Each structure stands twice: as C-alpha cells, then as structure tokens.
C-alpha positions in Angstrom: 0.0 0.5 -0.1 3.1 3.1 0.2 6.3 7.3 -0.2 6.0 10.4 -2.5 3.3 12.1 0.0 1.7 14.7 -1.6 -0.3 16.0 1.8 0.8 15.9 5.7 -1.9 17.0 7.9 -1.1 19.0 11.3 -4.3 20.9 12.2 -5.1 21.2 15.7 -8.2 18.9 16.2 -11.4 20.0 17.2 -13.7 18.9 20.1 -15.8 16.3 17.8 -12.9 15.1 16.0 -12.0 14.2 19.9 -15.0 12.7 20.8 -15.0 10.5 18.0 -11.5 9.0 18.8 -12.7 8.4 22.4 -16.1 6.4 20.9 -13.7 4.5 18.6 -11.5 3.2 20.8 -13.9 2.4 23.7 -17.0 0.6 21.2 -17.5 -3.0 20.2 -15.5 -3.5 17.0 -18.0 -3.7 14.3 -17.7 -3.2 10.4 -19.6 0.4 11.1 -17.1 1.4 13.4 -14.1 0.5 11.4 -15.6 2.6 8.3 -16.6 5.5 10.1 -12.9 5.6 11.7 -12.0 5.5 8.0 -13.9 8.3 7.3 -13.1 10.5 10.2 -9.2 10.0 8.7 -10.7 11.4 5.3 -12.8 13.8 7.0 -9.5 15.3 8.6 -7.3 15.1 5.6 -9.8 17.0 3.3 -9.5 19.7 5.6 -5.8 19.8 6.0 -3.7 22.1 3.4 -0.4 22.0 5.7 2.8 20.5 4.1 4.8 21.1 6.9 4.7 17.6 8.6 2.1 15.9 11.1 0.6 13.0 12.7 -1.1 12.4 9.2 -0.1 11.9 5.6 -2.1 11.6 2.4 -0.6 9.6 -0.8 -2.4 10.2 -4.0 -1.8 7.4 -6.8 -1.7 3.1 -6.8 1.7 2.8 -7.6 3.0 5.9 -4.8 0.2 4.1 -2.4 2.5 0.2 -3.3 5.5 2.2 -3.1 4.7 3.1 0.5 3.5 -0.2 1.6 7.2 -1.8 0.9 9.2 1.5 2.2 6.6 1.0 5.4 7.7 -2.4 5.7 11.2 -2.3 4.3 12.2 0.1 7.8 10.3 -2.3 10.3 12.4 -3.9 13.3 10.1 -5.6 15.5 6.8 -6.7 14.4 4.3 -6.1 10.7 0.5 -6.1 11.6 -1.4 -6.9 8.5 -4.7 -7.1 7.1 -5.1 -8.8 3.7 -8.1 -8.1 1.1 -8.9 -7.4 -2.2 -8.2 -5.2 -4.1 -4.8 -6.1 -5.1 -2.3 -5.1 -6.8 1.1 -6.8 -7.6 2.3 -8.3 -4.4 5.5 -10.2 -5.6 7.8 -7.6 -3.9 6.0 -7.8 -1.1 6.0 -11.1 -0.7 9.9 -11.4 -1.0 10.1 -8.4 1.2 8.4 -10.3 3.9 10.6 -13.3 3.3 14.0 -11.3 4.0 11.8 -9.0 7.0 11.2 -13.0 8.3 14.5 -13.8 8.2 15.9 -11.0 10.3 13.6 -11.7 13.1 10.7 -9.9 12.2 7.4 -10.9 12.9 4.5 -10.6 11.3 0.8 -11.1 12.0 -1.4 -10.9 9.1 -5.2 -11.6 8.6 -6.7 -12.4 5.5 -10.0 -11.9 4.3 -11.7 -15.8 3.8 -12.4 -14.0 -0.2 -8.2 -13.6 -0.5 -7.3 -17.0 0.0 -9.6 -18.3 -2.8 -7.2 -16.6 -5.1 -5.3 -20.0 -6.0 -2.1 -18.2 -6.2 -2.5 -16.7 -2.4 -3.1 -19.5 -0.6 0.1 -21.4 -1.9 2.2 -18.1 -1.2 0.5 -17.6 2.4 1.6 -21.4 3.1 5.3 -21.1 2.5 5.1 -17.5 4.7 4.1 -19.2 7.0 6.0 -21.8 7.0 8.7 -19.0 7.1 7.3 -18.4 10.1 4.5 -15.4 9.7 1.5 -15.7 12.1 -1.7 -16.0 9.9 -5.3 -16.4 11.2 -8.6 -15.9 9.0 -12.0 -14.0 9.3 -15.4 -13.9 7.6 -15.1 -10.8 6.2 -12.2 -7.8 6.9 -13.5 -4.4 6.9 -10.4 -2.7 5.3 -7.0 -3.6 4.4 -4.4 -2.4 6.7 -1.0 -2.0 7.8 1.0 -1.4 11.1 4.7 -1.0 11.8 5.8 -1.6 14.9 3.1 0.2 16.5 4.4 3.3 15.4 2.9 3.9 11.7 0.0 2.7 9.9 -1.2 2.3 6.6 -5.1 2.2 5.1 -6.8 2.8 2.4 -9.0 6.1 1.9 -10.3 5.7 -2.0 -10.4 2.1 -3.2 -11.8 1.2 -7.0 -12.3 -2.9 -8.2 -8.9 -2.8 -9.0 -6.5 -0.8 -7.0 -6.0 1.5 -3.8 -6.6 5.1 -4.9 -5.3 6.6 -2.2 -4.6 6.1 1.5 -3.1 7.7 4.7 -0.2 7.0 6.6 -1.0 8.0 10.5 2.3 8.0 12.9 2.0 8.1 16.6 -1.4 9.4 18.2 -4.8 8.5 19.5 -6.1 7.9 15.9 -3.1 4.9 15.6 -4.1 3.9 19.1 -7.6 3.2 18.1 -6.4 1.5 14.6 -4.3 -0.6 16.7 -6.7 -1.7 18.7 -9.1 -2.5 15.8 -6.4 -4.8 14.9 -6.4 -6.6 17.8 -10.1 -7.0 18.1 -9.9 -8.6 14.7 -7.2 -10.9 15.2 -8.6 -12.0 18.8 -11.9 -12.8 17.1 -10.0 -15.1 13.8 -9.4 -18.3 13.3 -6.1 -19.6 12.9 -5.3 -20.5 9.3 -4.5 -23.8 7.7 -2.9 -25.1 4.6 -5.9 -28.2 4.4 -8.5 -25.5 5.2 -11.4 -25.9 2.1 -11.5 -22.4 1.5 -13.1 -23.6 -2.2 -16.6 -22.2 -0.7 -15.3 -19.7 1.2 -15.6 -21.3 4.5 -13.8 -22.3 8.1 -16.1 -25.6 8.9 -16.6 -25.1 12.4 -15.1 -27.9 15.3 -17.9 -30.3 16.9 -17.6 -27.8 19.8 -18.8 -25.0 17.8 -21.4 -27.2 16.1 -23.0 -27.7 19.7 -22.9 -24.1 20.7 -24.4 -22.9 17.0 -27.0 -25.6 17.8 -27.9 -23.9 21.4 -27.8 -20.6 19.9 -30.4 -21.3 17.0 -32.3 -22.6 20.0 -32.6 -19.3 22.0 -30.3 -20.6 24.7 -28.7 -18.2 27.2 -25.0 -17.6 27.7 -25.9 -19.2 31.3 -27.6 -21.7 29.8 -25.0 -22.7 27.1 -21.8 -22.7 29.6 -23.6 -25.2 32.2 -24.9 -27.9 29.5 -20.9 -27.2 27.7 -19.0 -27.1 31.0 -18.1 -23.6 30.5 -18.6 -21.0 32.8 -21.2 -17.9 31.9 -18.0 -15.7 31.2 -16.5 -17.8 28.6 -19.3 -18.9 26.9 -20.3 -15.5 26.2 -16.6 -15.2 24.7 -17.1 -18.3 22.7 -20.5 -17.1 21.4 -18.9 -13.4 20.5 -15.9 -15.3 18.6 -18.9 -17.6 16.8 -20.6 -14.2 15.7 -17.7 -12.7 14.8 -16.2 -15.3 12.4 -19.8 -15.7 10.7 -19.5 -11.9 10.0 -23.1 -11.1 11.3 -24.4 -9.0 14.4 -26.6 -10.8 16.5 -27.2 -13.9 17.7 -30.0 -14.9 16.2 -28.5 -13.6 12.8 -25.3 -16.8 13.9 -27.8 -19.4 13.9 -29.4 -18.4 10.6 -26.3 -17.8 8.9 -25.2 -21.5 10.4 -27.8 -23.3 9.1 -27.6 -21.4 5.6 -24.1 -22.3 5.3 -24.7 -25.8 6.3 -22.7 -26.1 9.8 -25.8 -27.4 11.4 
C-alpha cells in the first residue's frame, strides 16, 4: 500500500474529532465502527492544506500507495501487522520483502479476508510464508486493508477502485493510531487460525464439533448461562465463545449467527 506523500496534516483536532476518537477506542468492534473510523481520517485529510509534516500523511495514486507499503515494511524492526483483502496489485515484491524481514527476525501477524485465500496463488504463497514464520489468521469479512508497523505507523486506504487503492493515509503515533491498533487486535482475537488444508473452495471455515453444539444451542435460543452449563463452561467463557462465532460468521446478532450457520450447512 506506500512514499511520495502529497499532503501532510497538522491541523489541530476539534472537540468533535476528539469525541469521535474516544468513541472509536471504546465501542464494540463492528464493521460500521471501522468504516466510521476511516471516514474520520478522510475528513481530517480533506480539511488540511499544511505541508510541514504531522500525524497524518495522504498518498495519492496506486503506484505511490504500493511503494509506501513497501517502504513502511522495509523499515520495520520488530512487528508488522496487516489485513489482506481485495483489491490487489502485484504482491511479488511485498512477498519477497516479507520473506527477508522474517529471516531478519521481524514478526508478521497477518489477517486474511477469506476471499483473499480463495485466489489460488495466495493460498500457496501464504502457506510458504507461514512456514517461514508468519502468524496468519482468517476472518469472514475484513472491514479494510491495513498495515501497522512496530506500533508506530499505520497505513490504510482512503479511496478504492475495483482493481487498486487510489489513495491512502499514513497515520503516525497518535490517539488515532491507538484506535487503529485496537481494531486490529480485536479482529485478530476473533479470527480463526490459518491452516493450509482448510477447505476454502466455498469460502468457509468449517466449525469444530464443539462449535456445532454451541451454534445448535444458539439456534434454539439458549442464553450464555445455559450454553455454559450444558457445555461445561463458565458463563463468561460461553459469552466469549459466542461472540467469537458471531464475528467469524460476519453477523451482528445471536439470531443471525444461528440463521447463517444453517445457511452455510454448519448445522
């Protein structure tokens, strides 16, 4: 995703901006919340005309975005966290760079939108990178592409076409970066571990037998207390497992989770 920065943002945030950031840092993770966060970045970028450097830097043009993604990872010293989803440009240079950085001891945590692994080359590439040390997980529907490097700088798209990222924003140490990092951590926590032998031909990750029981209880209207009692979990553990399944199915409610599980043939 990016140098060649064409705008740099330093405008003092308004009270409304600060309130928006506080909300983003504390509200439960939803795709709508992520989209609102991205929109907030875009509004801040549009207001600024400064070129003296600052927290936000906007990059225009697919080639510059790709070069910036390369440069940010090239300078990583400890940890690269990423979310991979369409649209894609040529990924060969980034895949080769990741191999080198892994050999240097840099850790990679990569979340793959399930549609990403449906592309035949990507499944093979990811399997090779995992063999080299990449930590990979899969989620039902990633809300946005993302790169976070060493917890100090992030890159996420602003405008996207069907085939490329047309503009993106670099976010440096700030409350905004803290919110973006939290979004990644929440996505990572609810994602399923990657396995090279997963059946992704239909775009789904099949549940374990235990998860099928939980989904059956959900579909019957059971509460977390009931699920925990019947499954031998505490109510707190049952609640966590239910939320993980809801996020994995890409829905928002318990009822929707049960219906989606039936639709996918999981029950």
